[in-house]
C-alpha positions as CSV (number, residue, x, y, z in Angstrom):
1,M,-3.8,9.3,10.7
2,A,-5.8,12.1,8.7
3,L,-5.1,10.4,5.5
4,Q,-8.6,8.7,3.8
5,P,-8.2,6.6,1.5
6,D,-10.7,5.6,-2.0
7,D,-10.1,2.0,-0.7
8,V,-8.5,0.0,2.3
9,L,-7.0,-3.6,1.3
10,D,-6.8,-6.1,4.7
11,A,-4.0,-8.2,4.0
12,R,-3.8,-9.1,8.1
13,G,-2.2,-13.1,8.1
14,L,-1.3,-13.3,4.8
15,P,2.5,-13.9,4.4
16,C,5.1,-12.7,1.8
17,P,4.9,-12.3,-0.5
18,L,0.6,-12.5,-0.4
19,P,0.7,-8.4,0.7
20,L,2.4,-6.9,-1.5
21,L,0.8,-8.4,-4.1
22,K,-2.7,-7.8,-3.5
23,A,-1.3,-4.7,-2.7
24,K,-0.4,-4.3,-6.5
25,Q,-3.9,-5.5,-8.0
26,A,-5.4,-3.3,-5.5
27,L,-3.7,-0.8,-6.8
28,S,-4.3,-1.1,-11.0
29,R,-8.1,-1.3,-9.8
30,L,-8.2,2.6,-8.6
31,D,-7.3,6.0,-10.9
32,V,-3.9,8.3,-10.2
33,G,-4.0,9.7,-7.5
34,Q,-6.4,8.2,-5.8
35,V,-5.2,6.2,-1.9
36,L,-5.2,2.3,-0.9
37,E,-4.8,1.7,2.3
38,V,-3.4,-1.3,3.1
39,M,-3.2,-3.3,6.6
40,A,-0.7,-6.1,7.4
41,T,1.3,-8.6,9.7
42,D,3.9,-10.0,7.9
43,T,7.2,-8.3,9.2
44,G,8.8,-8.7,5.2
45,S,5.9,-6.3,4.4
46,W,7.8,-3.2,6.1
47,H,11.4,-3.2,3.8
48,D,9.0,-4.9,0.8
49,F,6.2,-2.0,0.4
50,D,10.0,0.4,1.2
51,T,11.3,-1.6,-2.2
52,F,7.9,-1.1,-4.3
53,V,6.7,2.1,-3.9
54,A,11.2,3.0,-5.2
55,Q,10.8,0.8,-8.1
56,S,7.8,2.2,-8.9
57,Q,6.1,5.8,-10.1
58,H,4.2,5.1,-6.7
59,E,3.6,7.4,-3.6
60,M,4.0,6.1,-0.2
61,P,3.1,9.3,2.9
62,A,2.8,7.8,5.4
63,R,3.2,4.3,7.1
64,E,3.3,3.3,11.0
65,E,3.2,-0.1,13.2
66,R,-0.2,-0.2,15.9
67,D,-0.2,-2.9,17.9
68,D,1.8,-5.1,15.5
69,V,-0.2,-4.7,12.3
70,Y,1.9,-2.9,9.5
71,H,-0.4,0.4,8.4
72,Y,1.1,1.8,4.4
73,W,-0.6,4.4,3.0
74,I,-0.1,4.6,-1.3
75,R,-0.7,7.3,-3.1
76,K,-1.3,5.5,-7.4
77,G,1.3,7.3,-8.7
78,G,1.5,7.5,-12.5
79,A,0.4,10.2,-15.6
80,R,-3.0,11.1,-15.1
81,D,-5.2,10.2,-18.5
82,T,-5.9,14.0,-20.7
């Protein structure tokens, strides 16, 4: 994947809803426009992250499944401070 994350969250082995909750915490520490990569093994995370991004100001420029691990790249949205 050509997208370079600013932070990586390894949520492999965590059950639902922990991958999403930990991703929200990690996103809160990033600046607007920065990218978080999340790795998860919970199959429900595919739907959880899709719904989360649809209901937030964040973007998911890419996601994929490799060797039973789901990878999500989430760009933090929101208003930039001026």
